[in-house]
C-alpha positions as CSV (number, residue, x, y, z in Angstrom):
1,X,123.6,114.9,110.5
2,X,125.4,113.9,107.3
3,X,126.0,111.4,104.8
4,X,128.8,110.3,104.1
5,X,128.7,108.1,100.9
6,X,131.9,106.8,98.9
7,X,131.3,104.8,95.6
8,X,134.8,102.6,94.5
9,X,135.1,101.0,91.5
10,X,137.3,97.9,91.3
11,X,139.2,96.1,88.8
12,X,139.4,92.0,89.7
13,X,141.8,90.3,87.3
14,X,141.3,86.9,88.5
15,X,137.5,86.8,88.0
16,X,136.8,84.4,85.2
17,X,133.3,83.9,86.0
18,X,130.6,85.7,88.0
19,X,130.9,83.4,90.5
20,X,134.5,84.8,90.9
21,X,133.8,88.6,91.1
22,X,130.8,87.6,93.6
23,X,133.5,86.0,95.8
24,X,136.2,88.9,95.9
25,X,133.1,91.3,96.6
26,X,130.7,89.3,99.1
27,X,134.3,88.9,101.1
28,X,135.0,92.6,100.6
29,X,131.4,93.7,101.3
30,X,131.1,91.4,104.7
31,X,134.9,93.0,106.2
32,X,133.9,96.7,105.3
33,X,130.7,96.3,106.9
34,X,131.4,94.4,110.3
35,X,135.3,96.9,111.1
36,X,133.4,100.1,110.2
37,X,129.4,99.6,110.5
38,X,128.7,101.1,107.0
39,X,126.1,99.9,104.2
40,X,127.9,98.4,101.4
41,X,125.8,97.8,98.0
42,X,127.1,96.4,94.6
43,X,125.6,99.6,92.2
44,X,127.6,98.6,88.9
45,X,129.0,96.7,86.5
46,X,126.8,93.9,87.8
47,X,127.1,91.7,84.5
48,X,131.2,92.3,84.2
49,X,133.0,89.6,85.8
50,X,136.3,91.9,85.5
51,X,134.6,94.6,87.2
52,X,132.8,96.0,90.3
53,X,131.3,98.9,91.5
54,X,130.7,99.6,95.2
55,X,128.4,102.2,97.1
56,X,129.2,102.5,100.4
57,X,127.7,105.2,103.4
58,X,128.1,106.0,106.6
59,X,125.7,108.4,108.6
60,X,126.9,110.5,111.6
61,X,126.4,113.5,113.8
62,X,129.8,115.1,111.9
63,X,131.1,115.6,108.6
64,X,134.9,114.8,109.5
65,X,133.6,111.7,111.1
66,X,132.0,110.7,108.0
67,X,135.2,111.9,106.0
68,X,137.3,109.3,108.5
69,X,135.4,106.5,108.1
70,X,135.3,106.7,104.0
71,X,138.8,107.4,103.7
72,X,139.2,103.9,106.0
73,X,137.1,102.1,103.6
74,X,139.0,103.8,100.6
75,X,142.0,102.6,101.9
76,X,140.8,99.2,102.5
77,X,140.0,98.7,98.7
78,X,143.1,99.6,97.9
79,X,144.5,96.9,99.9
80,X,142.9,94.6,98.2
81,X,145.1,91.8,97.3
82,X,142.5,90.0,94.5
83,X,141.4,93.2,93.3
84,X,142.3,96.6,92.2
85,X,140.7,100.3,93.2
86,X,140.8,101.6,89.4
87,X,138.9,104.7,91.1
88,X,136.5,106.6,93.7
89,X,134.2,109.7,94.9
90,X,133.1,111.1,97.7
91,X,130.6,112.8,99.0
92,X,129.6,114.6,102.1
93,X,125.9,115.4,101.9
94,X,124.8,117.8,105.1
95,X,120.9,117.0,106.2
96,X,120.2,119.8,107.5
97,X,118.8,119.7,111.6
98,X,115.5,119.4,113.1
99,X,113.1,122.6,113.8
100,X,110.8,120.9,115.7
101,X,111.1,117.9,118.0
102,X,109.7,115.2,116.3
103,X,108.0,113.7,119.3
104,X,105.6,117.4,118.5
105,X,104.9,116.3,114.8
106,X,101.7,114.2,114.3
107,X,100.6,113.0,111.0
108,X,97.3,113.0,109.8
109,X,94.9,110.0,111.0
110,X,91.6,109.6,109.3
111,X,90.6,107.9,111.9
112,X,90.7,110.6,114.1
113,X,88.5,113.1,111.7
114,X,85.1,114.4,112.3
115,X,81.8,112.9,110.6
116,X,80.2,116.0,111.3
117,X,82.6,118.4,110.8
118,X,82.2,117.6,106.3
119,X,78.4,116.9,106.5
120,X,76.6,120.0,104.4
121,X,74.0,121.7,106.6
């Protein structure tokens, strides 16, 4: 399993207020989430109407697929009519494989404890 993360920083020159900024950011977030099925969150520059930093994440069983999706997201950010892409950073994180079948893994349930096992003689 791979987790792909893209951080984009946008300059929003036409935004005079946080409300103006939110309109641009929300529209972009909704389009990305619907088109690419990614998770998107504003993660920085929250109080600055002229800038926005967004985190975009995707999970896949192939690193190349993560890279393709995040490249498409970066391209979409770079072609926004009312914002300028000023920085971007991508990271693909391998999460490893499960060695055991997850259905065989059990968590400790205190309700199953035998009270007589804990009793002192």
